[in-house]
N, C-alpha and C positions, 0 to 999 in steps of 0.2 A: 791223258789219264792212264793210269798202269794199275794193276792188281799187286798189292803190297804181298809180302811174305805171310801177313796175318789174314789175307783174303779180303782186306778192305781195298778201297779204291784210294790212290794218292794221284796228286796233279805233279806232273813233270816240268811244266813250263814255269820258269821263274822270271821271264819277262817278256814282253812284247813292244814293238815299235813299227810304226808306220812309216814307209818312206815316201815323201812326197815332194814334188817340185816347189811347194809353196815356201815363200820367204816371209816369215812372220816378223811383225814390228813389236819386239819386247823390251819392256822395261823390267830389267831384273831386280830394279829396287823395290818394285811393288810384288806382292805375293801372287802366286798363280790364280787364287780366287778372285782377284780384281782384272785378270786378263780375259778378254772375250776370247770365244772360239771362233775359229779354230786354232789361234796362237796360243790358247792355253796348253793345248796337247803338246807344244814345242818349248814351253817354259821349263828351265832346267829343275826348279823346285818340284814341278809337277811329275816330271819324269823321274826324278830320284824318289820322290815319295811313294809312287805307285808302281815304279819298275813297268811304266807303260807310258807311251808318249808318241811323239812323232819326231822325225829329223827330216831336215833338206837334203835331198838328194836330186841333182839336177844334170842333165847332159852337159858335157864340157867341164865338169870339176876335174881339178888338178888330182895328181895322186896324193899330194898333201892334204887337199880339202877331204878327199876320201878316207884319206887315214885319221883325219881328226874327227870325223862322224863316226868311224868304227870305235877310235878309243872313247868317245862321248857315250856310245852304247854299253860299251864294256864297263866303263866307271860306274854308270847309273846301274846297270844290271847287278853288279858285284858289291855295290855300297851298302 
């Protein structure tokens, strides 16, 4: 939070993501509401809807996989 020019308080966080080694089993054909926790946090629809969620980040991931994770976060946070 920060103080706006008007003196009121405004938020500065636009998105938040948990980085976890968890590999969820997702069915993207069903909505996130039908996905059990913790998988719901990884569901693309949930992440896009709330600009909050989780992405898988594990030791040994390739540069390409890491890039895909970062692109996912950026796409969700700016849509």
